[in-house]
DRENLO-895812 format. One record per residue (C-alpha): residue in one letter; x, y, z; residue number from 1. Coordinates in nm, 3 decimals, m for minus. Example, Ala and Ser with C-alpha at 12.3 -4.5 7.8 and 13.67 -1.06 7.14 Angstrom:
<r><lumkol>a</lumkol><px>1.230</px><py>m0.450</py><pz>0.780</pz><nulum>1</nulum></r>
<r><lumkol>s</lumkol><px>1.367</px><py>m0.106</py><pz>0.714</pz><nulum>2</nulum></r>
//
This chain:
<r><lumkol>q</lumkol><px>9.644</px><py>11.445</py><pz>12.478</pz><nulum>1</nulum></r>
<r><lumkol>v</lumkol><px>9.915</px><py>11.210</py><pz>12.354</pz><nulum>2</nulum></r>
<r><lumkol>q</lumkol><px>10.164</px><py>11.327</py><pz>12.094</pz><nulum>3</nulum></r>
<r><lumkol>l</lumkol><px>10.303</px><py>11.077</py><pz>11.843</pz><nulum>4</nulum></r>
<r><lumkol>v</lumkol><px>10.625</px><py>11.135</py><pz>11.651</pz><nulum>5</nulum></r>
<r><lumkol>e</lumkol><px>10.725</px><py>10.898</py><pz>11.373</pz><nulum>6</nulum></r>
<r><lumkol>s</lumkol><px>11.072</px><py>10.847</py><pz>11.231</pz><nulum>7</nulum></r>
<r><lumkol>g</lumkol><px>11.258</px><py>10.604</py><pz>11.010</pz><nulum>8</nulum></r>
<r><lumkol>g</lumkol><px>11.093</px><py>10.657</py><pz>10.675</pz><nulum>9</nulum></r>
<r><lumkol>g</lumkol><px>11.289</px><py>10.696</py><pz>10.356</pz><nulum>10</nulum></r>
<r><lumkol>s</lumkol><px>11.375</px><py>10.528</py><pz>10.031</pz><nulum>11</nulum></r>
<r><lumkol>v</lumkol><px>11.461</px><py>10.161</py><pz>9.997</pz><nulum>12</nulum></r>
<r><lumkol>q</lumkol><px>11.500</px><py>9.916</py><pz>9.713</pz><nulum>13</nulum></r>
<r><lumkol>a</lumkol><px>11.256</px><py>9.634</py><pz>9.660</pz><nulum>14</nulum></r>
<r><lumkol>g</lumkol><px>11.342</px><py>9.335</py><pz>9.874</pz><nulum>15</nulum></r>
<r><lumkol>g</lumkol><px>11.504</px><py>9.552</py><pz>10.137</pz><nulum>16</nulum></r>
<r><lumkol>s</lumkol><px>11.409</px><py>9.638</py><pz>10.493</pz><nulum>17</nulum></r>
<r><lumkol>l</lumkol><px>11.315</px><py>9.947</py><pz>10.688</pz><nulum>18</nulum></r>
<r><lumkol>r</lumkol><px>11.218</px><py>10.011</py><pz>11.049</pz><nulum>19</nulum></r>
<r><lumkol>l</lumkol><px>10.976</px><py>10.283</py><pz>11.152</pz><nulum>20</nulum></r>
<r><lumkol>s</lumkol><px>10.957</px><py>10.420</py><pz>11.504</pz><nulum>21</nulum></r>
<r><lumkol>c</lumkol><px>10.677</px><py>10.601</py><pz>11.683</pz><nulum>22</nulum></r>
<r><lumkol>a</lumkol><px>10.748</px><py>10.777</py><pz>12.010</pz><nulum>23</nulum></r>
<r><lumkol>a</lumkol><px>10.441</px><py>10.848</py><pz>12.221</pz><nulum>24</nulum></r>
<r><lumkol>s</lumkol><px>10.428</px><py>11.114</py><pz>12.492</pz><nulum>25</nulum></r>
<r><lumkol>g</lumkol><px>10.202</px><py>10.900</py><pz>12.708</pz><nulum>26</nulum></r>
<r><lumkol>y</lumkol><px>10.049</px><py>10.558</py><pz>12.757</pz><nulum>27</nulum></r>
<r><lumkol>t</lumkol><px>9.770</px><py>10.420</py><pz>12.538</pz><nulum>28</nulum></r>
<r><lumkol>v</lumkol><px>9.613</px><py>10.075</py><pz>12.536</pz><nulum>29</nulum></r>
<r><lumkol>s</lumkol><px>9.694</px><py>10.017</py><pz>12.171</pz><nulum>30</nulum></r>
<r><lumkol>m</lumkol><px>9.927</px><py>10.143</py><pz>11.904</pz><nulum>31</nulum></r>
<r><lumkol>g</lumkol><px>9.918</px><py>10.079</py><pz>11.533</pz><nulum>32</nulum></r>
<r><lumkol>w</lumkol><px>10.038</px><py>10.168</py><pz>11.189</pz><nulum>33</nulum></r>
<r><lumkol>f</lumkol><px>9.835</px><py>10.285</py><pz>10.894</pz><nulum>34</nulum></r>
<r><lumkol>r</lumkol><px>9.940</px><py>10.384</py><pz>10.545</pz><nulum>35</nulum></r>
<r><lumkol>q</lumkol><px>9.793</px><py>10.597</py><pz>10.273</pz><nulum>36</nulum></r>
<r><lumkol>v</lumkol><px>9.855</px><py>10.648</py><pz>9.904</pz><nulum>37</nulum></r>
<r><lumkol>p</lumkol><px>9.731</px><py>10.971</py><pz>9.743</pz><nulum>38</nulum></r>
<r><lumkol>g</lumkol><px>9.375</px><py>10.929</py><pz>9.623</pz><nulum>39</nulum></r>
<r><lumkol>q</lumkol><px>9.314</px><py>10.622</py><pz>9.838</pz><nulum>40</nulum></r>
<r><lumkol>e</lumkol><px>9.174</px><py>10.564</py><pz>10.184</pz><nulum>41</nulum></r>
<r><lumkol>r</lumkol><px>9.400</px><py>10.524</py><pz>10.484</pz><nulum>42</nulum></r>
<r><lumkol>e</lumkol><px>9.464</px><py>10.153</py><pz>10.544</pz><nulum>43</nulum></r>
<r><lumkol>g</lumkol><px>9.530</px><py>9.986</py><pz>10.877</pz><nulum>44</nulum></r>
<r><lumkol>i</lumkol><px>9.819</px><py>9.743</py><pz>10.851</pz><nulum>45</nulum></r>
<r><lumkol>a</lumkol><px>9.936</px><py>9.648</py><pz>11.201</pz><nulum>46</nulum></r>
<r><lumkol>a</lumkol><px>9.843</px><py>9.706</py><pz>11.563</pz><nulum>47</nulum></r>
<r><lumkol>i</lumkol><px>9.946</px><py>9.590</py><pz>11.909</pz><nulum>48</nulum></r>
<r><lumkol>d</lumkol><px>9.779</px><py>9.565</py><pz>12.249</pz><nulum>49</nulum></r>
<r><lumkol>t</lumkol><px>10.036</px><py>9.745</py><pz>12.461</pz><nulum>50</nulum></r>
<r><lumkol>n</lumkol><px>9.951</px><py>9.542</py><pz>12.771</pz><nulum>51</nulum></r>
<r><lumkol>s</lumkol><px>9.936</px><py>9.186</py><pz>12.639</pz><nulum>52</nulum></r>
<r><lumkol>g</lumkol><px>10.155</px><py>9.230</py><pz>12.331</pz><nulum>53</nulum></r>
<r><lumkol>k</lumkol><px>9.887</px><py>9.074</py><pz>12.113</pz><nulum>54</nulum></r>
<r><lumkol>t</lumkol><px>9.924</px><py>9.180</py><pz>11.751</pz><nulum>55</nulum></r>
<r><lumkol>y</lumkol><px>9.713</px><py>9.186</py><pz>11.436</pz><nulum>56</nulum></r>
<r><lumkol>y</lumkol><px>9.815</px><py>9.238</py><pz>11.073</pz><nulum>57</nulum></r>
<r><lumkol>a</lumkol><px>9.642</px><py>9.315</py><pz>10.749</pz><nulum>58</nulum></r>
<r><lumkol>d</lumkol><px>9.679</px><py>9.041</py><pz>10.490</pz><nulum>59</nulum></r>
<r><lumkol>s</lumkol><px>9.879</px><py>9.277</py><pz>10.271</pz><nulum>60</nulum></r>
<r><lumkol>v</lumkol><px>10.171</px><py>9.281</py><pz>10.518</pz><nulum>61</nulum></r>
<r><lumkol>k</lumkol><px>10.132</px><py>8.959</py><pz>10.715</pz><nulum>62</nulum></r>
<r><lumkol>g</lumkol><px>10.454</px><py>8.762</py><pz>10.723</pz><nulum>63</nulum></r>
<r><lumkol>r</lumkol><px>10.663</px><py>9.060</py><pz>10.607</pz><nulum>64</nulum></r>
<r><lumkol>f</lumkol><px>10.602</px><py>9.332</py><pz>10.866</pz><nulum>65</nulum></r>
<r><lumkol>a</lumkol><px>10.625</px><py>9.309</py><pz>11.244</pz><nulum>66</nulum></r>
<r><lumkol>i</lumkol><px>10.497</px><py>9.552</py><pz>11.504</pz><nulum>67</nulum></r>
<r><lumkol>s</lumkol><px>10.651</px><py>9.571</py><pz>11.848</pz><nulum>68</nulum></r>
<r><lumkol>r</lumkol><px>10.655</px><py>9.807</py><pz>12.143</pz><nulum>69</nulum></r>
<r><lumkol>d</lumkol><px>10.896</px><py>9.915</py><pz>12.410</pz><nulum>70</nulum></r>
<r><lumkol>n</lumkol><px>10.670</px><py>9.999</py><pz>12.704</pz><nulum>71</nulum></r>
<r><lumkol>a</lumkol><px>10.950</px><py>10.159</py><pz>12.901</pz><nulum>72</nulum></r>
<r><lumkol>e</lumkol><px>11.001</px><py>10.410</py><pz>12.620</pz><nulum>73</nulum></r>
<r><lumkol>n</lumkol><px>10.636</px><py>10.433</py><pz>12.503</pz><nulum>74</nulum></r>
<r><lumkol>t</lumkol><px>10.766</px><py>10.362</py><pz>12.157</pz><nulum>75</nulum></r>
<r><lumkol>a</lumkol><px>10.622</px><py>10.139</py><pz>11.887</pz><nulum>76</nulum></r>
<r><lumkol>y</lumkol><px>10.816</px><py>9.999</py><pz>11.595</pz><nulum>77</nulum></r>
<r><lumkol>l</lumkol><px>10.726</px><py>9.863</py><pz>11.255</pz><nulum>78</nulum></r>
<r><lumkol>q</lumkol><px>10.988</px><py>9.634</py><pz>11.107</pz><nulum>79</nulum></r>
<r><lumkol>m</lumkol><px>10.929</px><py>9.615</py><pz>10.733</pz><nulum>80</nulum></r>
<r><lumkol>n</lumkol><px>11.099</px><py>9.329</py><pz>10.549</pz><nulum>81</nulum></r>
<r><lumkol>n</lumkol><px>11.094</px><py>9.221</py><pz>10.185</pz><nulum>82</nulum></r>
<r><lumkol>v</lumkol><px>10.928</px><py>9.544</py><pz>10.082</pz><nulum>83</nulum></r>
<r><lumkol>g</lumkol><px>10.791</px><py>9.600</py><pz>9.734</pz><nulum>84</nulum></r>
<r><lumkol>p</lumkol><px>10.678</px><py>9.901</py><pz>9.529</pz><nulum>85</nulum></r>
<r><lumkol>e</lumkol><px>10.323</px><py>9.836</py><pz>9.653</pz><nulum>86</nulum></r>
<r><lumkol>d</lumkol><px>10.442</px><py>9.935</py><pz>10.002</pz><nulum>87</nulum></r>
<r><lumkol>t</lumkol><px>10.517</px><py>10.290</py><pz>9.888</pz><nulum>88</nulum></r>
<r><lumkol>a</lumkol><px>10.295</px><py>10.518</py><pz>10.095</pz><nulum>89</nulum></r>
<r><lumkol>m</lumkol><px>10.280</px><py>10.770</py><pz>10.376</pz><nulum>90</nulum></r>
<r><lumkol>y</lumkol><px>10.292</px><py>10.573</py><pz>10.699</pz><nulum>91</nulum></r>
<r><lumkol>y</lumkol><px>10.106</px><py>10.701</py><pz>11.005</pz><nulum>92</nulum></r>
<r><lumkol>c</lumkol><px>10.140</px><py>10.596</py><pz>11.365</pz><nulum>93</nulum></r>
<r><lumkol>a</lumkol><px>9.813</px><py>10.562</py><pz>11.555</pz><nulum>94</nulum></r>
<r><lumkol>a</lumkol><px>9.730</px><py>10.521</py><pz>11.920</pz><nulum>95</nulum></r>
<r><lumkol>d</lumkol><px>9.411</px><py>10.490</py><pz>12.116</pz><nulum>96</nulum></r>
<r><lumkol>p</lumkol><px>9.324</px><py>10.509</py><pz>12.487</pz><nulum>97</nulum></r>
<r><lumkol>y</lumkol><px>9.008</px><py>10.296</py><pz>12.450</pz><nulum>98</nulum></r>
<r><lumkol>l</lumkol><px>9.049</px><py>10.045</py><pz>12.164</pz><nulum>99</nulum></r>
<r><lumkol>r</lumkol><px>9.255</px><py>9.759</py><pz>12.301</pz><nulum>100</nulum></r>
<r><lumkol>n</lumkol><px>9.182</px><py>9.487</py><pz>12.045</pz><nulum>101</nulum></r>
<r><lumkol>p</lumkol><px>9.443</px><py>9.521</py><pz>11.768</pz><nulum>102</nulum></r>
<r><lumkol>a</lumkol><px>9.208</px><py>9.363</py><pz>11.513</pz><nulum>103</nulum></r>
<r><lumkol>t</lumkol><px>8.957</px><py>9.639</py><pz>11.583</pz><nulum>104</nulum></r>
<r><lumkol>v</lumkol><px>9.227</px><py>9.901</py><pz>11.535</pz><nulum>105</nulum></r>
<r><lumkol>v</lumkol><px>9.337</px><py>9.759</py><pz>11.198</pz><nulum>106</nulum></r>
<r><lumkol>r</lumkol><px>9.001</px><py>9.663</py><pz>11.054</pz><nulum>107</nulum></r>
<r><lumkol>g</lumkol><px>8.790</px><py>9.950</py><pz>11.182</pz><nulum>108</nulum></r>
<r><lumkol>p</lumkol><px>8.754</px><py>10.293</py><pz>11.025</pz><nulum>109</nulum></r>
<r><lumkol>p</lumkol><px>9.046</px><py>10.532</py><pz>11.075</pz><nulum>110</nulum></r>
<r><lumkol>s</lumkol><px>8.796</px><py>10.781</py><pz>11.214</pz><nulum>111</nulum></r>
<r><lumkol>q</lumkol><px>8.774</px><py>10.573</py><pz>11.532</pz><nulum>112</nulum></r>
<r><lumkol>i</lumkol><px>9.140</px><py>10.637</py><pz>11.620</pz><nulum>113</nulum></r>
<r><lumkol>t</lumkol><px>9.205</px><py>10.909</py><pz>11.877</pz><nulum>114</nulum></r>
<r><lumkol>y</lumkol><px>9.570</px><py>11.001</py><pz>11.820</pz><nulum>115</nulum></r>
<r><lumkol>w</lumkol><px>9.772</px><py>11.029</py><pz>11.500</pz><nulum>116</nulum></r>
<r><lumkol>g</lumkol><px>10.130</px><py>11.105</py><pz>11.414</pz><nulum>117</nulum></r>
<r><lumkol>q</lumkol><px>10.228</px><py>11.341</py><pz>11.135</pz><nulum>118</nulum></r>
<r><lumkol>g</lumkol><px>10.331</px><py>11.064</py><pz>10.898</pz><nulum>119</nulum></r>
<r><lumkol>t</lumkol><px>10.656</px><py>10.947</py><pz>10.745</pz><nulum>120</nulum></r>
<r><lumkol>q</lumkol><px>10.706</px><py>10.869</py><pz>10.377</pz><nulum>121</nulum></r>
<r><lumkol>v</lumkol><px>10.827</px><py>10.530</py><pz>10.260</pz><nulum>122</nulum></r>
<r><lumkol>t</lumkol><px>10.928</px><py>10.492</py><pz>9.897</pz><nulum>123</nulum></r>
<r><lumkol>v</lumkol><px>11.022</px><py>10.156</py><pz>9.751</pz><nulum>124</nulum></r>
<r><lumkol>s</lumkol><px>11.197</px><py>10.147</py><pz>9.417</pz><nulum>125</nulum></r>
<r><lumkol>s</lumkol><px>11.203</px><py>9.843</py><pz>9.192</pz><nulum>126</nulum></r>
//
């Protein structure tokens, strides 16, 4: 069992930046970030193959967000730049011991993910 703990959420003005962190208690082959707005489905936005460093992004964040990982610390990061009100959501860290392909992590159903963090709220004001 791997525990995930997110941090770094908060309030930011549109056009600003925020960095989320996710500390994992153990190694997994992939880590990712999802977000969810009340009443909507959880959306995969970014993922990384922790071995190769290969990444994949949803179109909604491509070019603005960047996922990275510090393997020595088992920590993943999501650098969020040029945020807008549409980025307001609860952000969840995800990790999986089997799904290595980051595109599969982002584009597949959230139900396929093994480990989840508790979530951290990001609110963007215009």
